[in-house]
N, C-alpha and C positions, 0 to 999 in steps of 0.2 A: 926156625930162627934160633940162633944161639943165645946163651945167657947175656953176653955183652951187647948184642944187637937189641935184644928186648930191653935191657937196661937203658941203652941210649934212647930208644923210642919212648920209654916211660919217663926218662929225664926231660925229654923234649915236651911231652904232654904236661908234666908237672910244672915245668917252667912257664906255661901259659897262664898260670894263676898267680894273682898278686898276693893272696892270702892262702896259706896252707894250714891244714889241721895239725895239731900237736900230736895226735894219736890216731892211728888207723887200726881197727880191730877186725881180724879175720875169723870167720868160721873155719872149721876144718873139713868136715865131710862135704864133698862135692863143691868145695871152694878152693882148698889147697891141693886136695887129692880127689881122684874120681871114684870114691867108694865110701861106704859107711864102716867106721872102725869096728862096730860090733859084728860085722860079717867077716872079720879077719882075725888072724892069730898074731900074737906078739913075735912069733918066730919068723913071720913073713917079712920080706923086704918091701916096703911101700914105694910107690912112685908118686911124684907130684905132677900136676899139669905142667906142660913144657915152659910156660912163661912165668911161673911163680918166682923162681930164684931171681930172675932179672928185675921183676917188679919190686920185690922185697929189697933188693940191693939199691934200687933207685930211691925208694922211700927212705931208707936208712941214710944214704948219701945226702939227702935233702934235710936231714936232721929230724925226721918224723919218727916218733916212737911207734913201735908195733906191739900188738897184743893179740892173743887168741882167745876166743870164747866158743864153747861148744856145749851142747846139751847131750853129748854122747854118753850112753850109760857105761861105756868102757874107757874111762879116763886113763887107766893103766896102759891100754893099747895105744891110745892117742899120744901119750907121753913117750912111749917106746918108739913110736914112729917119728916123732919130732927129733928124738935122739939119733935114730938111725939115719935120718936125712940131714943131720948136722945143721939144723936150723933153730933148735930150741933156744940157744943163746941170743938169737936175734930179737926175741920177744921180751918186753919188760914186764909183762903180766900175763897170767893164764887164768 
């Protein structure tokens, strides 16, 4: 399923709720991507789960702020991956 189809489906599901959260916090490892950061190198190109971009886009379109929280011991790698995936700016807090 492409990003737009995922976004449409997520928008449909979000639309079923009368009250929405103001903030959604995502973990990183095995939530946004299928690996632990500490098992990777900053030089590698990360990949996200296929539906992540569409879900994030739907939440943003609904005016919901996004944040990431992780207990990864390699915050430098996590930040590098967020940059490489061009999603760092979508999060209001880390």
